[in-house]
C-alpha positions in Angstrom: 0.0 0.0 0.0 1.1 3.6 -0.6 2.4 5.4 2.4 0.8 8.8 1.5 -2.6 9.7 2.9 -5.4 8.4 0.7 -8.5 10.6 0.0 -11.9 9.8 -1.3 -12.1 10.1 -5.1 -8.3 9.7 -5.6 -7.9 8.6 -9.2 -4.6 7.0 -10.5 -3.5 5.8 -7.1 -1.5 2.7 -7.4 -2.4 0.1 -4.8 0.4 -2.5 -4.5 0.7 -5.8 -2.6 3.8 -8.1 -2.4 2.7 -11.7 -2.0 4.8 -13.6 0.6 4.6 -17.1 2.0 4.1 -17.9 5.7 7.9 -17.5 6.3 7.8 -13.9 4.8 9.6 -15.0 1.6 8.4 -13.3 -1.6 6.5 -15.7 -3.9 7.0 -15.9 -7.6 3.4 -15.4 -8.9 4.4 -15.0 -12.6 2.4 -18.2 -13.5 -0.9 -16.9 -12.1 -3.9 -17.0 -14.4 -6.1 -15.1 -12.0 -4.9 -12.0 -10.1 -7.4 -9.8 -8.3 -7.9 -7.6 -5.3 -10.9 -7.6 -3.0 -11.5 -4.2 -1.5 -14.0 -4.1 1.5 -15.3 -0.6 1.7 -17.4 0.7 4.7 -19.7 -0.5 6.0 -19.5 -3.9 4.2 -19.4 -3.8 0.4 -16.8 -5.9 -1.4 -15.4 -4.7 -4.7 -13.4 -7.1 -6.9 -10.7 -5.4 -9.1 -8.5 -7.1 -11.6 -4.8 -6.8 -10.5 -1.8 -6.8 -12.7 1.8 -7.7 -12.2 4.3 -5.0 -11.2 7.5 -4.2 -13.0 8.9 -7.6 -12.3 6.2 -9.4 -14.2 5.2 -11.4 -11.1 8.6 -12.9 -10.3 8.9 -10.3 -7.5 5.5 -11.2 -6.1 4.1 -7.7 -6.7 0.5 -7.1 -7.7 -1.0 -3.7 -8.5 -4.2 -2.0 -9.2 -4.6 1.7 -10.2 -7.8 3.4 -9.0 -10.3 4.9 -11.3 -13.2 7.3 -10.8 -15.7 6.0 -8.3 -13.4 3.4 -6.6 -12.6 5.3 -3.3 -16.0 6.8 -2.9 -16.5 6.5 0.9 -14.3 7.8 3.7 -13.5 5.3 6.4 -11.5 2.2 7.2 -11.0 -0.1 4.2 -9.6 -3.6 3.9 -7.7 -5.2 1.1 -6.9 -8.8 0.2 -5.2 -10.2 -3.0 -6.4 -13.4 -4.6 -4.0 -15.4 -6.9 -4.8 -18.6 -8.8 -3.0 -20.9 -11.2 -3.5 -24.4 -12.5 -2.7 -26.0 -9.1 -3.0 -23.2 -6.5 -5.7 -20.9 -5.3 -4.5 -18.6 -2.4 -5.5 -15.3 -0.7 -3.1 -13.0 1.1 -3.4 -11.7 4.6 -5.9 -8.9 4.9 -4.5 -5.4 5.3 -6.3 -2.2 6.3 -6.0 1.4 5.2 -7.9 4.7 5.8 -9.6 6.7 3.1 -10.0 10.3 4.3 -12.7 12.7 3.2 -12.3 16.0 1.3 -13.3 19.6 2.0 -14.7 20.1 -1.5 
């Protein structure tokens, strides 16, 4: 996740997750055929967004999604989970949380 403060209606914000195994080692996900993010927005609506590999084409375990208009439409505490699947594996990452702040105008 980005370290900067996230505001409602941010467009072009790159959300990034590095997939790691239970020992904290980065996982090569380059063979994945399904890569997506689940975003849980307040109070309890789940959005499913197609994720893409980062610069390392999945070898570095990085998945990304770039926000578009309407994505971050509610201020509050959000949750994020990545889902990766290939011919033999179907896994989800740990859930992370982030805050989306409101705007004055």
